[in-house]
A tleap script that builds the chain and sets N, CA, C and O, in Angstrom:
source leaprc.protein.ff14SB
mol = sequence {
  NMET THR LYS LEU LYS LEU PHE ALA ILE PRO
  ASP ASP LYS PRO VAL LYS LEU THR ILE GLU
  LEU PRO ALA PRO VAL PHE ARG ASP LEU GLN
  ALA TYR ALA ALA ILE LEU ALA ARG ASP SER
  GLY GLU ALA SER SER PRO ASP PRO ALA ARG
  LEU ILE ALA PRO MET ILE ALA ARG PHE MET
  GLU THR ASP ARG GLY PHE ALA LYS ALA LYS
  ARG GLY ARG PRO ALA VAL HIE LEU ASN PRO
  SER THR GLY SER GLU LYS CSER
}
set mol.1.N position { 0.842 -1.170 0.000 }
set mol.1.CA position { 0.000 0.000 0.000 }
set mol.1.C position { 0.893 1.241 0.000 }
set mol.1.O position { 1.879 1.300 0.735 }
set mol.2.N position { 0.553 2.218 -0.813 }
set mol.2.CA position { 1.307 3.456 -0.902 }
set mol.2.C position { 1.039 4.323 0.322 }
set mol.2.O position { -0.098 4.417 0.784 }
set mol.3.N position { 2.083 4.953 0.844 }
set mol.3.CA position { 1.915 5.848 1.993 }
set mol.3.C position { 1.772 7.272 1.484 }
set mol.3.O position { 2.759 7.924 1.144 }
set mol.4.N position { 0.560 7.738 1.436 }
set mol.4.CA position { 0.279 9.103 1.010 }
set mol.4.C position { 0.089 9.992 2.223 }
set mol.4.O position { -0.266 9.512 3.300 }
set mol.5.N position { 0.322 11.277 2.056 }
set mol.5.CA position { 0.105 12.218 3.148 }
set mol.5.C position { -1.365 12.526 3.338 }
set mol.5.O position { -1.774 12.936 4.424 }
set mol.6.N position { -2.159 12.339 2.313 }
set mol.6.CA position { -3.596 12.579 2.408 }
set mol.6.C position { -4.329 11.265 2.572 }
set mol.6.O position { -3.924 10.238 2.028 }
set mol.7.N position { -5.403 11.310 3.322 }
set mol.7.CA position { -6.262 10.147 3.473 }
set mol.7.C position { -7.549 10.450 2.739 }
set mol.7.O position { -7.543 11.236 1.791 }
set mol.8.N position { -8.630 9.859 3.141 }
set mol.8.CA position { -9.914 10.111 2.495 }
set mol.8.C position { -10.258 11.598 2.586 }
set mol.8.O position { -10.042 12.231 3.620 }
set mol.9.N position { -10.779 12.131 1.525 }
set mol.9.CA position { -11.184 13.532 1.486 }
set mol.9.C position { -12.508 13.654 2.233 }
set mol.9.O position { -13.467 12.952 1.912 }
set mol.10.N position { -12.568 14.544 3.233 }
set mol.10.CA position { -13.827 14.678 3.983 }
set mol.10.C position { -14.934 15.267 3.127 }
set mol.10.O position { -14.681 15.991 2.164 }
set mol.11.N position { -16.146 14.947 3.491 }
set mol.11.CA position { -17.313 15.478 2.794 }
set mol.11.C position { -17.489 16.938 3.199 }
set mol.11.O position { -17.902 17.223 4.323 }
set mol.12.N position { -17.179 17.863 2.296 }
set mol.12.CA position { -17.297 19.288 2.584 }
set mol.12.C position { -18.565 19.885 1.990 }
set mol.12.O position { -18.704 21.104 1.889 }
set mol.13.N position { -19.479 19.020 1.601 }
set mol.13.CA position { -20.730 19.490 1.025 }
set mol.13.C position { -21.520 20.226 2.110 }
set mol.13.O position { -21.744 19.672 3.186 }
set mol.14.N position { -21.942 21.460 1.845 }
set mol.14.CA position { -22.716 22.188 2.853 }
set mol.14.C position { -24.004 21.455 3.215 }
set mol.14.O position { -24.594 20.757 2.391 }
set mol.15.N position { -24.419 21.627 4.441 }
set mol.15.CA position { -25.653 21.037 4.934 }
set mol.15.C position { -26.638 22.170 5.144 }
set mol.15.O position { -26.337 23.137 5.842 }
set mol.16.N position { -27.802 22.057 4.549 }
set mol.16.CA position { -28.801 23.108 4.663 }
set mol.16.C position { -29.661 22.868 5.897 }
set mol.16.O position { -30.183 21.773 6.108 }
set mol.17.N position { -29.798 23.911 6.706 }
set mol.17.CA position { -30.624 23.852 7.906 }
set mol.17.C position { -31.701 24.918 7.822 }
set mol.17.O position { -31.499 25.975 7.224 }
set mol.18.N position { -32.817 24.640 8.412 }
set mol.18.CA position { -33.875 25.634 8.558 }
set mol.18.C position { -34.015 25.877 10.047 }
set mol.18.O position { -34.230 24.943 10.820 }
set mol.19.N position { -33.891 27.136 10.448 }
set mol.19.CA position { -33.984 27.456 11.868 }
set mol.19.C position { -34.991 28.574 12.087 }
set mol.19.O position { -35.299 29.348 11.180 }
set mol.20.N position { -35.487 28.637 13.291 }
set mol.20.CA position { -36.346 29.737 13.691 }
set mol.20.C position { -35.593 30.541 14.727 }
set mol.20.O position { -35.061 29.982 15.687 }
set mol.21.N position { -35.544 31.851 14.539 }
set mol.21.CA position { -34.895 32.737 15.492 }
set mol.21.C position { -35.933 33.587 16.178 }
set mol.21.O position { -36.914 33.984 15.550 }
set mol.22.N position { -35.747 33.876 17.449 }
set mol.22.CA position { -36.630 34.845 18.088 }
set mol.22.C position { -36.480 36.196 17.375 }
set mol.22.O position { -35.396 36.535 16.901 }
set mol.23.N position { -37.558 36.950 17.304 }
set mol.23.CA position { -37.544 38.231 16.593 }
set mol.23.C position { -36.426 39.155 17.076 }
set mol.23.O position { -35.764 39.772 16.241 }
set mol.24.N position { -36.183 39.282 18.391 }
set mol.24.CA position { -35.092 40.168 18.821 }
set mol.24.C position { -33.714 39.713 18.321 }
set mol.24.O position { -32.863 40.544 18.004 }
set mol.25.N position { -33.499 38.407 18.253 }
set mol.25.CA position { -32.224 37.891 17.749 }
set mol.25.C position { -32.089 38.231 16.268 }
set mol.25.O position { -31.017 38.639 15.823 }
set mol.26.N position { -33.167 38.067 15.502 }
set mol.26.CA position { -33.106 38.393 14.076 }
set mol.26.C position { -32.859 39.887 13.868 }
set mol.26.O position { -32.090 40.268 12.986 }
set mol.27.N position { -33.505 40.733 14.670 }
set mol.27.CA position { -33.274 42.180 14.548 }
set mol.27.C position { -31.810 42.516 14.851 }
set mol.27.O position { -31.207 43.350 14.176 }
set mol.28.N position { -31.250 41.868 15.862 }
set mol.28.CA position { -29.836 42.089 16.160 }
set mol.28.C position { -28.947 41.591 15.028 }
set mol.28.O position { -27.924 42.209 14.732 }
set mol.29.N position { -29.314 40.502 14.403 }
set mol.29.CA position { -28.561 39.984 13.264 }
set mol.29.C position { -28.602 40.981 12.107 }
set mol.29.O position { -27.588 41.217 11.449 }
set mol.30.N position { -29.775 41.565 11.863 }
set mol.30.CA position { -29.897 42.594 10.823 }
set mol.30.C position { -29.040 43.809 11.167 }
set mol.30.O position { -28.368 44.362 10.297 }
set mol.31.N position { -29.062 44.225 12.428 }
set mol.31.CA position { -28.253 45.371 12.852 }
set mol.31.C position { -26.769 45.062 12.688 }
set mol.31.O position { -25.998 45.917 12.254 }
set mol.32.N position { -26.374 43.852 13.033 }
set mol.32.CA position { -24.977 43.440 12.884 }
set mol.32.C position { -24.565 43.530 11.414 }
set mol.32.O position { -23.487 44.035 11.102 }
set mol.33.N position { -25.417 43.042 10.513 }
set mol.33.CA position { -25.126 43.089 9.080 }
set mol.33.C position { -24.987 44.536 8.615 }
set mol.33.O position { -24.100 44.847 7.820 }
set mol.34.N position { -25.849 45.417 9.102 }
set mol.34.CA position { -25.782 46.827 8.715 }
set mol.34.C position { -24.489 47.472 9.211 }
set mol.34.O position { -23.848 48.222 8.474 }
set mol.35.N position { -24.107 47.185 10.450 }
set mol.35.CA position { -22.872 47.739 11.002 }
set mol.35.C position { -21.665 47.197 10.256 }
set mol.35.O position { -20.719 47.935 9.980 }
set mol.36.N position { -21.693 45.921 9.931 }
set mol.36.CA position { -20.606 45.301 9.171 }
set mol.36.C position { -20.447 45.980 7.817 }
set mol.36.O position { -19.329 46.272 7.394 }
set mol.37.N position { -21.570 46.231 7.132 }
set mol.37.CA position { -21.526 46.899 5.826 }
set mol.37.C position { -20.981 48.315 5.972 }
set mol.37.O position { -20.143 48.749 5.182 }
set mol.38.N position { -21.456 49.027 6.976 }
set mol.38.CA position { -21.010 50.403 7.193 }
set mol.38.C position { -19.512 50.442 7.460 }
set mol.38.O position { -18.798 51.249 6.864 }
set mol.39.N position { -19.029 49.578 8.353 }
set mol.39.CA position { -17.613 49.577 8.722 }
set mol.39.C position { -16.697 49.131 7.595 }
set mol.39.O position { -15.531 49.522 7.558 }
set mol.40.N position { -17.206 48.318 6.676 }
set mol.40.CA position { -16.373 47.843 5.567 }
set mol.40.C position { -16.578 48.665 4.297 }
set mol.40.O position { -15.974 48.379 3.263 }
set mol.41.N position { -17.439 49.696 4.378 }
set mol.41.CA position { -17.650 50.572 3.229 }
set mol.41.C position { -18.539 50.000 2.147 }
set mol.41.O position { -18.556 50.508 1.026 }
set mol.42.N position { -19.274 48.957 2.462 }
set mol.42.CA position { -20.181 48.345 1.486 }
set mol.42.C position { -21.420 49.221 1.308 }
set mol.42.O position { -21.857 49.884 2.249 }
set mol.43.N position { -21.978 49.219 0.109 }
set mol.43.CA position { -23.170 50.018 -0.168 }
set mol.43.C position { -24.421 49.419 0.467 }
set mol.43.O position { -25.324 50.150 0.873 }
set mol.44.N position { -24.474 48.102 0.554 }
set mol.44.CA position { -25.655 47.465 1.133 }
set mol.44.C position { -25.229 46.384 2.134 }
set mol.44.O position { -24.125 45.843 2.073 }
set mol.45.N position { -26.137 46.102 3.040 }
set mol.45.CA position { -25.869 45.091 4.062 }
set mol.45.C position { -25.923 43.695 3.458 }
set mol.45.O position { -26.716 43.440 2.551 }
set mol.46.N position { -25.076 42.782 3.958 }
set mol.46.CA position { -25.185 41.397 3.502 }
set mol.46.C position { -26.468 40.764 4.047 }
set mol.46.O position { -27.043 41.239 5.027 }
set mol.47.N position { -26.895 39.709 3.409 }
set mol.47.CA position { -28.052 38.955 3.889 }
set mol.47.C position { -27.717 38.448 5.290 }
set mol.47.O position { -26.718 37.750 5.462 }
set mol.48.N position { -28.532 38.784 6.297 }
set mol.48.CA position { -28.228 38.347 7.661 }
set mol.48.C position { -28.021 36.842 7.789 }
set mol.48.O position { -27.241 36.399 8.633 }
set mol.49.N position { -28.700 36.054 6.974 }
set mol.49.CA position { -28.555 34.597 7.048 }
set mol.49.C position { -27.124 34.161 6.740 }
set mol.49.O position { -26.674 33.128 7.235 }
set mol.50.N position { -26.406 34.938 5.927 }
set mol.50.CA position { -25.028 34.576 5.581 }
set mol.50.C position { -24.065 34.792 6.743 }
set mol.50.O position { -22.927 34.325 6.693 }
set mol.51.N position { -24.500 35.485 7.778 }
set mol.51.CA position { -23.637 35.733 8.934 }
set mol.51.C position { -23.670 34.591 9.945 }
set mol.51.O position { -22.762 34.454 10.764 }
set mol.52.N position { -24.713 33.776 9.884 }
set mol.52.CA position { -24.915 32.766 10.921 }
set mol.52.C position { -23.797 31.732 10.959 }
set mol.52.O position { -23.265 31.453 12.034 }
set mol.53.N position { -23.427 31.156 9.819 }
set mol.53.CA position { -22.378 30.118 9.810 }
set mol.53.C position { -21.046 30.658 10.317 }
set mol.53.O position { -20.433 30.010 11.165 }
set mol.54.N position { -20.555 31.830 9.840 }
set mol.54.CA position { -19.291 32.330 10.379 }
set mol.54.C position { -19.375 32.659 11.875 }
set mol.54.O position { -18.396 32.493 12.602 }
set mol.55.N position { -20.544 33.126 12.334 }
set mol.55.CA position { -20.694 33.428 13.760 }
set mol.55.C position { -20.617 32.154 14.599 }
set mol.55.O position { -19.956 32.129 15.637 }
set mol.56.N position { -21.286 31.111 14.154 }
set mol.56.CA position { -21.251 29.844 14.892 }
set mol.56.C position { -19.843 29.266 14.867 }
set mol.56.O position { -19.352 28.779 15.886 }
set mol.57.N position { -19.187 29.317 13.702 }
set mol.57.CA position { -17.821 28.799 13.596 }
set mol.57.C position { -16.890 29.557 14.539 }
set mol.57.O position { -16.079 28.946 15.235 }
set mol.58.N position { -17.004 30.875 14.566 }
set mol.58.CA position { -16.150 31.682 15.444 }
set mol.58.C position { -16.431 31.370 16.915 }
set mol.58.O position { -15.508 31.273 17.724 }
set mol.59.N position { -17.696 31.217 17.248 }
set mol.59.CA position { -18.072 30.883 18.615 }
set mol.59.C position { -17.425 29.565 19.041 }
set mol.59.O position { -16.854 29.473 20.127 }
set mol.60.N position { -17.517 28.550 18.184 }
set mol.60.CA position { -16.955 27.245 18.534 }
set mol.60.C position { -15.432 27.281 18.572 }
set mol.60.O position { -14.821 26.599 19.395 }
set mol.61.N position { -14.805 28.073 17.686 }
set mol.61.CA position { -13.343 28.191 17.682 }
set mol.61.C position { -12.824 28.788 18.986 }
set mol.61.O position { -11.731 28.444 19.435 }
set mol.62.N position { -13.594 29.671 19.588 }
set mol.62.CA position { -13.122 30.382 20.772 }
set mol.62.C position { -13.678 29.815 22.077 }
set mol.62.O position { -13.399 30.354 23.148 }
set mol.63.N position { -14.453 28.744 22.005 }
set mol.63.CA position { -15.019 28.133 23.208 }
set mol.63.C position { -14.032 27.097 23.745 }
set mol.63.O position { -13.937 25.989 23.216 }
set mol.64.N position { -13.308 27.459 24.789 }
set mol.64.CA position { -12.273 26.576 25.331 }
set mol.64.C position { -12.839 25.274 25.877 }
set mol.64.O position { -12.237 24.212 25.725 }
set mol.65.N position { -13.994 25.363 26.511 }
set mol.65.CA position { -14.608 24.150 27.045 }
set mol.65.C position { -14.955 23.169 25.938 }
set mol.65.O position { -14.772 21.961 26.091 }
set mol.66.N position { -15.458 23.687 24.824 }
set mol.66.CA position { -15.792 22.836 23.684 }
set mol.66.C position { -14.527 22.204 23.103 }
set mol.66.O position { -14.509 21.011 22.801 }
set mol.67.N position { -13.466 23.006 22.948 }
set mol.67.CA position { -12.224 22.484 22.374 }
set mol.67.C position { -11.656 21.370 23.247 }
set mol.67.O position { -11.198 20.343 22.745 }
set mol.68.N position { -11.693 21.586 24.562 }
set mol.68.CA position { -11.171 20.575 25.485 }
set mol.68.C position { -11.998 19.297 25.410 }
set mol.68.O position { -11.446 18.198 25.358 }
set mol.69.N position { -13.312 19.438 25.405 }
set mol.69.CA position { -14.187 18.265 25.321 }
set mol.69.C position { -14.019 17.549 23.989 }
set mol.69.O position { -14.045 16.319 23.931 }
set mol.70.N position { -13.846 18.311 22.929 }
set mol.70.CA position { -13.696 17.725 21.595 }
set mol.70.C position { -12.404 16.910 21.501 }
set mol.70.O position { -12.382 15.844 20.885 }
set mol.71.N position { -11.335 17.411 22.112 }
set mol.71.CA position { -10.058 16.672 22.101 }
set mol.71.C position { -10.143 15.392 22.918 }
set mol.71.O position { -9.444 14.420 22.631 }
set mol.72.N position { -10.990 15.392 23.925 }
set mol.72.CA position { -11.067 14.260 24.830 }
set mol.72.C position { -12.011 13.162 24.431 }
set mol.72.O position { -12.067 12.138 25.111 }
set mol.73.N position { -12.756 13.323 23.360 }
set mol.73.CA position { -13.695 12.281 22.948 }
set mol.73.C position { -13.532 11.956 21.469 }
set mol.73.O position { -13.101 12.804 20.688 }
set mol.74.N position { -13.870 10.744 21.088 }
set mol.74.CA position { -13.826 10.399 19.671 }
set mol.74.C position { -14.909 11.161 18.907 }
set mol.74.O position { -15.939 11.532 19.469 }
set mol.75.N position { -14.662 11.383 17.638 }
set mol.75.CA position { -15.619 12.103 16.802 }
set mol.75.C position { -16.913 11.317 16.664 }
set mol.75.O position { -16.895 10.089 16.581 }
set mol.76.N position { -18.010 12.013 16.640 }
set mol.76.CA position { -19.320 11.405 16.427 }
set mol.76.C position { -19.760 11.766 15.021 }
set mol.76.O position { -19.813 12.942 14.660 }
set mol.77.N position { -20.068 10.776 14.248 }
set mol.77.CA position { -20.529 11.004 12.881 }
set mol.77.C position { -22.027 10.742 12.830 }
set mol.77.O position { -22.487 9.640 13.130 }
set mol.78.N position { -22.779 11.763 12.448 }
set mol.78.CA position { -24.227 11.639 12.400 }
set mol.78.C position { -24.701 11.394 10.983 }
set mol.78.O position { -24.118 11.889 10.018 }
set mol.79.N position { -25.756 10.630 10.876 }
set mol.79.CA position { -26.409 10.401 9.602 }
set mol.79.C position { -27.223 11.646 9.283 }
set mol.79.O position { -28.151 11.962 10.027 }
set mol.80.N position { -26.906 12.387 8.176 }
set mol.80.CA position { -27.605 13.637 7.897 }
set mol.80.C position { -29.107 13.468 7.693 }
set mol.80.O position { -29.867 14.402 7.950 }
set mol.81.N position { -29.544 12.319 7.245 }
set mol.81.CA position { -30.970 12.159 6.971 }
set mol.81.C position { -31.791 11.908 8.242 }
set mol.81.O position { -32.968 12.263 8.310 }
set mol.82.N position { -31.154 11.288 9.252 }
set mol.82.CA position { -31.913 10.966 10.468 }
set mol.82.C position { -31.458 11.741 11.689 }
set mol.82.O position { -32.202 11.863 12.662 }
set mol.83.N position { -30.221 12.275 11.646 }
set mol.83.CA position { -29.676 12.971 12.794 }
set mol.83.C position { -29.141 12.034 13.852 }
set mol.83.O position { -28.664 12.495 14.889 }
set mol.84.N position { -29.204 10.724 13.626 }
set mol.84.CA position { -28.696 9.771 14.613 }
set mol.84.C position { -27.281 9.346 14.213 }
set mol.84.O position { -26.842 9.574 13.086 }
set mol.85.N position { -26.576 8.722 15.170 }
set mol.85.CA position { -25.212 8.295 14.911 }
set mol.85.C position { -25.163 7.212 13.848 }
set mol.85.O position { -26.020 6.330 13.785 }
set mol.86.N position { -24.116 7.307 13.001 }
set mol.86.CA position { -23.875 6.259 12.006 }
set mol.86.C position { -23.191 5.092 12.691 }
set mol.86.O position { -22.438 5.285 13.645 }
set mol.87.N position { -23.444 3.899 12.218 }
set mol.87.CA position { -22.749 2.739 12.791 }
set mol.87.C position { -21.506 2.451 12.017 }
set mol.87.O position { -20.780 1.512 12.342 }
savepdb mol mol.pdb
quit
């Protein structure tokens, strides 16, 4: 068997989610998008929905408790169609 530096390529296909946000959270998301556009000199605000994934990613990157727990346990792979663990 050849020893390659790469193994199986992970599935990077985006997963579409539908979520409900409380109205105050959505208004804050809209305000955040407007401030982001203003500070970056953009003419219009980005779609607030496009901010959610980077915000969640940043939150998880900076959550020390999550990072510690993640290092201490094996990865859990969920079946996207059922949400339950794959065997």
